[in-house]
C-alpha positions as semicolon CSV with decimal commas, in nm:
position;residue;x (nm);y (nm);z (nm)
1;M;2,878;-0,744;0,413
2;Q;2,872;-0,689;0,038
3;M;2,587;-0,853;-0,152
4;T;2,681;-0,997;-0,489
5;D;2,485;-0,947;-0,808
6;D;2,373;-1,311;-0,792
7;C;2,223;-1,252;-0,449
8;W;2,037;-0,941;-0,565
9;D;1,913;-1,130;-0,872
10;L;1,782;-1,411;-0,652
11;L;1,607;-1,166;-0,418
12;Y;1,451;-0,990;-0,718
13;R;1,327;-1,318;-0,867
14;V;1,183;-1,442;-0,536
15;G;1,009;-1,108;-0,480
16;E;0,868;-1,115;-0,831
17;S;0,736;-1,469;-0,780
18;L;0,579;-1,388;-0,444
19;C;0,422;-1,073;-0,584
20;C;0,260;-1,267;-0,869
21;I;0,135;-1,540;-0,636
22;G;-0,002;-1,277;-0,397
23;M;-0,182;-1,097;-0,677
24;G;-0,331;-1,426;-0,797
25;V;-0,458;-1,509;-0,448
26;L;-0,598;-1,158;-0,411
27;F;-0,783;-1,180;-0,743
28;L;-0,927;-1,521;-0,648
29;L;-1,028;-1,377;-0,307
30;F;-1,218;-1,097;-0,482
31;C;-1,376;-1,360;-0,705
32;G;-1,487;-1,554;-0,396
33;L;-1,626;-1,241;-0,233
34;N;-1,818;-1,165;-0,550
35;I;-1,977;-1,513;-0,536
36;T;-2,035;-1,496;-0,159
37;F;-2,226;-1,170;-0,166
38;G;-2,419;-1,281;-0,474
39;Y;-2,385;-0,977;-0,693
40;T;-2,609;-1,009;-0,996
41;G;-2,625;-0,851;-1,334
42;E;-2,408;-0,849;-1,642
43;A;-2,141;-0,625;-1,487
44;A;-2,104;-0,859;-1,189
45;H;-2,059;-1,159;-1,417
46;L;-1,794;-0,974;-1,617
47;M;-1,616;-0,872;-1,294
48;L;-1,630;-1,233;-1,173
49;L;-1,480;-1,355;-1,500
50;I;-1,203;-1,093;-1,491
51;F;-1,112;-1,178;-1,130
52;L;-1,118;-1,552;-1,200
53;V;-0,907;-1,536;-1,516
54;G;-0,671;-1,273;-1,369
55;G;-0,627;-1,471;-1,048
56;L;-0,549;-1,794;-1,227
57;F;-0,311;-1,614;-1,466
58;F;-0,113;-1,445;-1,188
59;L;-0,108;-1,763;-0,979
60;A;0,024;-1,966;-1,273
61;L;0,279;-1,694;-1,358
62;G;0,403;-1,683;-0,998
63;I;0,439;-2,062;-0,982
64;F;0,623;-2,064;-1,316
65;L;0,859;-1,788;-1,200
66;T;0,926;-1,976;-0,876
67;I;1,011;-2,297;-1,062
68;D;1,223;-2,106;-1,313
69;C;1,408;-1,927;-1,032
70;G;1,483;-2,257;-0,859
71;R;1,602;-2,414;-1,182
72;Q;1,833;-2,123;-1,263
73;Q;1,965;-2,117;-0,907
74;S;2,045;-2,489;-0,911
75;A;2,209;-2,453;-1,253
76;G;2,422;-2,169;-1,115
77;V;2,535;-2,379;-0,820
78;K;2,645;-2,668;-1,044
79;Q;2,871;-2,448;-1,255
């Protein structure tokens, strides 16, 4: 079975989306662990901020890529 370029493109886009969502969840998990274990000090607050902002960024990027992938796929089917 030969896979077309469209199929490879779709697999790449889905993988990219899932990777970004996974990284966002991982960052937010580290943020939660940082809060749970109650690390204190200026470095811990900076780490918490980096994990929170990074997690939200990657989560938003993954959701955007998923929506964009679905929109491009549905546009390709209509043509």
